[in-house]
N, C-alpha and C positions, 0 to 999 in steps of 0.2 A: 350237378352230379356228374353229367358225363365231360365238362371241363376237366374239374375236379382230380378225375381220374386219368384221361388222356395226359394232363400238363401239369398238374400237382404234386402228386402222391411220389413220394420218392418208391422205386422199385421195389416192390414186395409187400408195401405197407397197404394195406387193405382200406378202401375209403367208407365212411361212414355217414350215414345224415345227418347226424350229431355234429360230426369236422365241418362238413359241409355247410352246414347253419352257421358254425362258430367260424369260419373262414368268408363265408360272406356277410355277413354281421359285420368282421371287420375292415372287409373290403371298400363296404358302404359309407363307414365311419373314418376312413384313413388315405382313401385312392378318390381321385375323380371317374367317374364312369360314366360311359356312354351305351346305353342300351337302345337297339332297332328293336321296336315292337310291331308286333301286326296283334292289334287289340289290345288284350292281355297276355299276350302269348309274345316271347321273348327271342328273338332269332338270330341277332349276332350283338358281340359288346366288346369293348378296350376300354383301357383304363391309363391314367397315368399315374403308374404305381410309385415310381422313384420323382424326386426333384432336386437337382445340382445347381450350381451356381450358373452354370451354362446351357446344361443339358437336361433335358426332362423326360423321362423314361416311357413308352409304350410297354403295355404288357395286358396280359389279360384277355388277350386277343381270342375269338370262340364263335363260330357259326353253329350252330344246332346245325349236325348230319345232314338233316332231307332239306336243308336250306342252305347248301353252301353252291358255291358258283353262278349264286344268282348279282353277287355285287354288293351284298350286304357288307362282308367283310371291309370291303374297300371302303364304305361309304362310314364304318365307324371309325377306322383309321384316318381318314381326310379328316373328318369331325376334330379327330384329339389333336391332328396336325397342323388344325387353324386355329386349338385351342392354347397350342404350346409357342405357338409364333405371336399369338395376340398378346401373351405375356413377355413377350421379347426373348424367349428361350429358342434351342436349337433340339427338333424334335431325336431321337435314339430308341434304339430297343434291340433286343437278344432273342437270338431264337437257337435253336435246337439245327445243329448241321445236317442231320436227317431229315429235317421238315421239309419235302421240297415243294407243299403244298403253301406253305406259310410263305417260302424262298420267294417263291413264283408273286404271291401276293404284296409282301414289302416290296420288292424289286416294281411291281407296278403301280406302287406308290409314292416312289421316287426314292426308296432308301436304295443304298449299296452296299455291298456287304467291307468292312474295313479291318475286322480283322478276327481271331477264333479265341475261344474260352473253355472253361473246363470248371463244371461242378462238379465238386465233390459232396457224395451227403454220407453222415457221420452214425 
């Protein structure tokens, strides 16, 4: 729910448990998901959410707030990078320009900034 609220929902749209379950169900069916857990408690996640001819996109990167800055995000991203490279593709991702902690994490895992983009909600 925290990920949905922070990263997915357009501004002004309220998150509901039903919407979260529906979105999670779709992710688990259609994306390659890596989840780092402690027992049954998820700590961090990253998905491969788009597959192109040359590039596969990493997305859905999220670490539960109380477990941030412990290297968990780096672990799930590096696992997805390995999964992508094993399939002969190149990893890519998109990040909000103001998300400085994510930018720092992605740089730490070897990504470099290559351009800007804009998402418009209708």
